[in-house]
N, C-alpha and C positions, 0 to 999 in steps of 0.2 A: 505493499499500501504506498502512496507517494501522497504530498503533501508540498503542493512549491506555494503556496501563498500565506505565513505567519508573521504574527505580527510579537516585538521581546518590547521589554521597557524603556530598550532604546527611541523610541517612538514612542506609541502610544498604546503596548500591548499589558497587559499587568507581570508576565511574568517575564526572566532574566535566562539570557539564553541556555543557560545549565542547565533550567529547572522547564524550559523547552523541549530541550532531549530526550529529556525522564519524562514526560508529558508525552513525549511519543513513542516510546517502544512502550508504554505502559498499554497503547494506545496500540502498538504492532506495527510501523511504518518503517520503512529500512530507509525513506530519503523523503527529505525535507529541503528551505530553503526558504533562510530567511529575509524576506524581506521588509526590511523595516520602512519608513515615509520619508523622501527624502535627505534619505544617509544613510552609513555602511558602519557604522565606527557600532555595529557589537560581530561586528562577521567574522573575530577572529577567535573572540572571547567561542563561541556558538560551534568555527570548524572546530578549533583543540581540544571542546569537551567532545562535538559529536565521534571525532575518531580513538578517543579512547574508549567512548563504550559501542564504539564498532557500528554508527549511524552516518550511511553518506550522508553528508550536507553538501547542498549547492549556493551558489556565493548570489544571492538576489537584492533587489534595491523594487520601492513601490515609488514612481517618478507623481509630483502633480502635474497635469501640463492643461494648458485650454486649445482650442482646436473650433472656429465657429463659433464663438460664445458657447460652449460646450464647459467643460473642464471632465478632462479625459483624466484615469489613471495606465500611465504605462511601466508594464514588472517588465526587471530587467535580468533576463539567467546565463550565469555560467559567464561573468567578464571577467578582463582581469582587476584583485580590486586595490589594485599601483598605478592604475591610467588615468595617470594626471590633470587631464582634461574632464573626466566623470567627475573625479574626486576635486576638486576646483567649483563644477556646475553646482554640487552637492550642499557642497558649504556654504556656497553662496546665497543656494536656496536657504537655507536655516538664521546665518543670519540679516537679508529677507524679512524674513518671518520673524524675527524679537521685533519690531517697535509693534508689528500686526498681532501681536500677540501683549503687549503693554500695553494697546489701543483698548483691544478686549477690556481689556482687569482697567481701564480708563473708565470705558465705556458702560461697567458694571454697577460699576464702584458712583457713579453716577447716577444705574437706579436704582442703587439705595442697597448694595447689595457689599457684606463686607466681605472683602478679598483682599491677602496680601501677594503683591507682587512678587517677595523675596517667596511665600509658599510653592507658588509657579513654574519657581523656577529653581525648587529646590528642588530638584531629577538630574535623571541618569537619561535623561532623553536629549536626543544633541537636535532632535525636531518638538512640540513642546501643540503635539494637539487639544480637538474643542478636550475627548475624552480626562483626558488631565488637567484640565482650563474647568471641565465641570467634576470631578469628580473632589480640586482641592474647595470649588464654590459651597458641595453639599459638607463641608465636613466641620465645618463653622456649625452652631446649633441653632441659633438668628435666625439664620440660610434656610436652613433645614426646616424648620417650623412655616417660613414664606410658599415653602415648596413643599410641603406635605398640603396647607394652604391650596394653595392653587390647585391641585391635585386631586382633591375633593378628598384630600386623609386616609389614601392610599396608602394598603400598608408598604406592597412592591412599589417604584419608580424606578426602572431602568436607568442607567446614566442616560441613554440612546435620546429617552425622550427629555430628558435635563433639557441635553444639545439640544436638541429642537425647539423647545419650548423657547429656552434663552439666548440661545445664541446664534438661532435666524429667522426665529418667528420671533412678535409682528413687523420687526426691526432686522434685519443679518448684522453682529457686529462684530463675527468671527471671521475668516480668511486665510484660506490660504495660500502659500508661494510658491508662483506655478513657474514655468515656462512655456516655450510653443512646442505641441506636440509632435514636429520636427526634426525640431535640436532633441529631444530627451532620446530619439528613436536614431537618430547620426550620433549620438554619445555613446548612447550603448552596445552597437552594431558595432563604431569605433574602439574604443573599447574592447574587442570579440564574438561579445555576446550578445543575446537574443529578444527582442524585443516581442512582447505581450502584453495587447490590453486588455486589462484587468477588467470581471465582472459588466461584461456594455449594456446588458438588463437594467442597470440601475444612472444609466444616464446616456445613454440613447434607444429608440422606440424600434420598434421593430420593419418600419419602415430605414431605417437607415443607416442601411448595407451599403449603398453610392458613400459613406463615409469609411464603411472599413472599407470598403476599395480603395480611395483616395487612401488610407493609412498602408495599408499597400504597396503602391505605388512607393510612400516612401525610405521604406524597407520594415515594414511592420511583420514578421518572422509566425505571428502565433492569433491566436483568443480564451482566454479564461472561459470558459465554454461550460466546463464545470463545477459552480459555488456555490456553496451557500446562498450566495446575493438568488439564484437564477429561481424558481420555479422549472416542476420537473418537463412544463410545456418549454420553458425560452431553453435551460440546458439546452433539449431536441436543434428549436430553434437553430442559436449558436454553433451549435454543432456541427446542422447542413451550411450555415454560411460559414465558418471554414471552410469546411468539404468543399465546397463550390468554387473558393477563391482557391484551396488550393496550398494553404497556411494549419498551422497545428493545432490540437489542441492540449491543453493546458489541464491542469485542475489544483484548484488551492481550495481554502477550506476561509480565510479570508482571516484567521483564530486571532483574535485578541483576549479574549481571558475567560475562565468559567465563571460565573454568578454565584454569589455567596449560595452553599452547602442549604444556610437556613435561613434562606428564600422556598426553599421546598418544589424548583420547577424539575419537571420531568425534564426538560432539556435542557441542557446550565454553560451550553457552547457547542459550538460547529460541530465539533468534534466526537460530540454524540448522538452525528445524526448523519455527517458525510463521512463518506470511506470507499471506496474504490478503488480496486484493483487493478482493473482490468486496463491503463492506459502504461503503452512502456514510453518512455521520452529518455536521450540520451549523452549523459550531460556528464565531465567530468568530472572525480571527484576531486573535491578540494581536504 
């Protein structure tokens, strides 16, 4: 079994690379790829632990991009992690994102939230995502009381709902640091890697096959058709699109972490239901 899309606490995942390797082995995965957002800082640790445990690890990254007024996520696989141009671009994305995070914190404070910039930046993450900000937000007792009131005193309020309500609606105050999709694809390809469109159903409709074809002209190698973000119908649709365009199909859960056990959810995370052994993808071992 393989999973080519997981996140560590070097972006907005919950677990360390070591903990991810342990989780992957407990689930019986044989090949995994760490794809943190706009950064590869956790890869050395990930490779080291994977080698010790006998798990095949592939270098990866998930780059935020824009194309035709749309946000698209491009996954990079099996590239040279020391490539100067790629590393420079990722560092620039991280640096550009810092004032965006600071502006988000300021906007939240202006809306009456208790949130300390030092606590937000007190993290191993080299790229601070919306989940990190929302996590700090809900840890404050006064904030939590306000959140519970807004959500009609529900016992369980997933972090994704908090993000949606306060960081994106009714007025978006959080933004990602992005580059042009063509540039992201070229950076990955020039570093010797494969460029894959992540969870297309999250950003594109079924009528957007022309966009995929245009991305292929830019060098796109594949589509993440099998993902926890897609329904079964979407999985089938995007596999058909991939075959029609003659690009590879990849498999990724987009695992960020499990919800707490005390929530008593039947499904605690993508790995609880997202498993596959039907795909063979050839990458070099690191």
